[in-house]
C-alpha positions as CSV (number, residue, x, y, z in Angstrom):
1,M,0.0,0.0,0.0
2,S,1.4,3.3,-1.0
3,I,1.1,6.7,0.7
4,P,-0.8,9.2,-1.4
5,T,1.1,12.2,-2.5
6,T,-0.3,15.7,-2.6
7,A,-0.7,15.5,-6.4
8,T,-2.8,12.3,-6.2
9,L,-4.9,13.7,-3.4
10,R,-5.4,16.9,-5.5
11,R,-6.5,14.9,-8.5
12,S,-8.8,12.8,-6.5
13,S,-10.4,15.9,-4.9
14,R,-10.9,17.5,-8.3
15,R,-12.6,14.4,-9.6
16,L,-14.9,14.2,-6.5
17,D,-15.7,17.9,-6.7
18,K,-16.6,17.6,-10.4
19,R,-18.9,14.7,-9.6
20,N,-20.5,16.5,-6.7
21,I,-21.2,19.5,-8.8
22,G,-22.7,17.3,-11.5
23,V,-24.9,15.5,-8.9
24,A,-26.1,18.8,-7.5
25,A,-27.0,20.2,-10.9
26,V,-29.0,17.1,-11.9
27,I,-30.9,17.1,-8.6
28,R,-31.6,20.8,-8.9
29,A,-33.0,20.2,-12.4
30,M,-35.1,17.3,-11.2
31,R,-36.4,19.3,-8.4
32,A,-37.5,21.9,-11.0
33,G,-39.5,19.2,-12.8
34,A,-37.0,17.4,-15.1
35,H,-36.9,13.6,-15.3
36,L,-33.9,11.3,-15.6
37,H,-34.1,8.6,-18.3
38,L,-32.1,5.5,-18.7
39,E,-31.5,4.4,-22.3
40,Y,-29.8,1.2,-23.3
41,H,-27.3,1.4,-26.2
42,Q,-24.9,-1.0,-27.8
43,A,-22.1,0.6,-25.9
44,G,-24.0,0.3,-22.6
45,P,-26.4,2.4,-20.5
46,K,-26.8,6.1,-21.2
47,W,-28.5,8.5,-18.9
48,R,-30.4,11.6,-20.3
49,M,-32.4,14.3,-18.7
50,S,-35.8,15.2,-20.1
51,T,-34.2,18.5,-21.0
52,G,-31.9,16.6,-23.4
53,Q,-28.7,16.9,-21.4
54,Y,-26.7,13.7,-21.1
55,V,-25.6,12.6,-17.6
56,A,-22.5,10.5,-16.8
57,D,-23.3,7.0,-15.4
58,A,-21.4,7.6,-12.2
59,I,-23.3,10.8,-11.6
60,A,-26.7,9.2,-12.4
61,R,-26.1,6.3,-10.0
62,V,-25.4,8.7,-7.2
63,V,-28.5,10.8,-8.1
64,I,-30.9,7.8,-8.1
65,A,-29.6,6.8,-4.6
66,H,-31.0,10.2,-3.3
67,K,-34.0,9.6,-1.0
68,Q,-36.2,12.0,-2.9
69,I,-35.5,10.5,-6.4
70,I,-38.0,7.8,-7.1
71,P,-38.5,5.4,-10.0
72,A,-41.5,6.2,-12.3
73,G,-42.2,2.5,-12.6
74,D,-41.3,1.7,-16.2
75,A,-38.7,-1.0,-16.8
76,L,-37.5,-2.9,-19.8
77,F,-38.0,-6.3,-18.1
78,A,-39.8,-7.3,-14.9
79,G,-37.5,-6.9,-12.0
80,A,-35.1,-4.6,-13.9
81,M,-34.1,-1.1,-12.9
82,S,-36.7,1.6,-13.8
83,Q,-35.9,3.6,-17.0
84,T,-37.4,6.9,-15.7
85,W,-36.7,8.6,-12.4
86,K,-38.3,11.7,-10.9
87,W,-38.2,14.0,-7.9
88,K,-40.7,13.4,-5.2
89,E,-41.5,16.1,-2.7
90,D,-41.1,15.1,0.9
91,A,-44.5,15.0,2.4
92,G,-43.1,15.7,5.9
93,A,-41.2,18.8,4.9
């Protein structure tokens, strides 16, 4: 196991900051009414907002783990992950 250098820590921090900014932007758009769609392509899954903006897989997977992002119930196969995700207002707030 190696000891991280300041350069590797800086790179890692930048990558996490970029991901966190992306997650916040997607959640903000969803709170405003946009939906997140999962599309399957030959190269693999692609995530796209209803606004037309594409979202990186790593960002989308963090977004759908948010407690107020819920599946809309449509899936390609029974038991598969939903293909549409939306914001649900917290009833208790």
